[in-house]
C-alpha positions as CSV (number, residue, x, y, z in Angstrom):
1,X,34.7,71.6,-136.8
2,X,32.5,74.7,-137.2
3,X,34.1,78.1,-136.9
4,X,32.3,81.4,-136.4
5,X,33.7,84.2,-138.6
6,X,35.4,87.0,-136.6
7,X,33.5,90.2,-136.3
8,X,35.3,93.4,-135.2
9,X,33.7,96.5,-133.9
10,X,35.2,100.0,-133.6
11,X,35.0,101.0,-129.9
12,X,36.5,104.5,-130.3
13,X,39.8,106.3,-130.5
14,X,41.1,103.9,-133.2
15,X,40.5,100.8,-131.1
16,X,38.9,97.6,-132.5
17,X,37.5,94.7,-130.5
18,X,36.4,91.2,-131.5
19,X,32.7,91.3,-131.1
20,X,32.6,87.5,-130.6
21,X,34.5,87.8,-127.3
22,X,32.1,90.3,-125.7
23,X,29.7,88.7,-123.2
24,X,28.3,91.8,-121.5
25,X,28.3,95.5,-121.2
26,X,28.0,97.3,-117.8
27,X,27.6,101.0,-117.1
28,X,30.5,102.4,-115.0
29,X,28.3,104.0,-112.4
30,X,27.3,100.8,-110.7
31,X,29.0,99.4,-107.6
32,X,29.4,96.0,-109.3
33,X,31.3,97.5,-112.2
34,X,33.6,99.4,-109.9
35,X,34.3,96.2,-108.0
36,X,35.0,94.3,-111.2
37,X,37.4,97.0,-112.4
38,X,39.3,96.9,-109.1
39,X,39.5,93.1,-109.1
40,X,40.6,93.0,-112.8
41,X,43.3,95.6,-112.2
42,X,44.6,93.6,-109.2
43,X,44.7,90.4,-111.3
44,X,46.3,92.3,-114.3
45,X,43.4,91.5,-116.6
46,X,42.2,95.0,-117.1
47,X,42.7,96.4,-120.6
48,X,42.3,100.2,-120.8
49,X,41.3,101.3,-124.4
50,X,40.2,104.8,-123.6
51,X,43.3,106.6,-124.7
52,X,43.1,108.8,-121.6
53,X,39.5,109.8,-122.2
54,X,36.5,109.2,-119.9
55,X,35.0,105.8,-120.2
56,X,31.2,105.3,-120.5
57,X,30.9,101.5,-120.1
58,X,32.8,98.4,-119.1
59,X,33.0,95.5,-121.5
60,X,33.1,91.9,-120.1
61,X,35.0,89.5,-122.3
62,X,34.7,85.7,-122.4
63,X,38.2,85.1,-121.2
64,X,37.7,87.1,-117.9
65,X,39.2,90.4,-119.0
């Protein structure tokens, strides 16, 4: 079985994210991003890593979060 080494990236405010899990990045101003944020909050899949600061983009992960 082949395994890919985990790569972590710093996303700000002391938060790290596994880069292997990121499938896309969306700007927050689009209607599609706002809809995805609302749906993910309703499904309890939304992870807020802004530490109370304004977000600039929305990261889509491979597990639907």
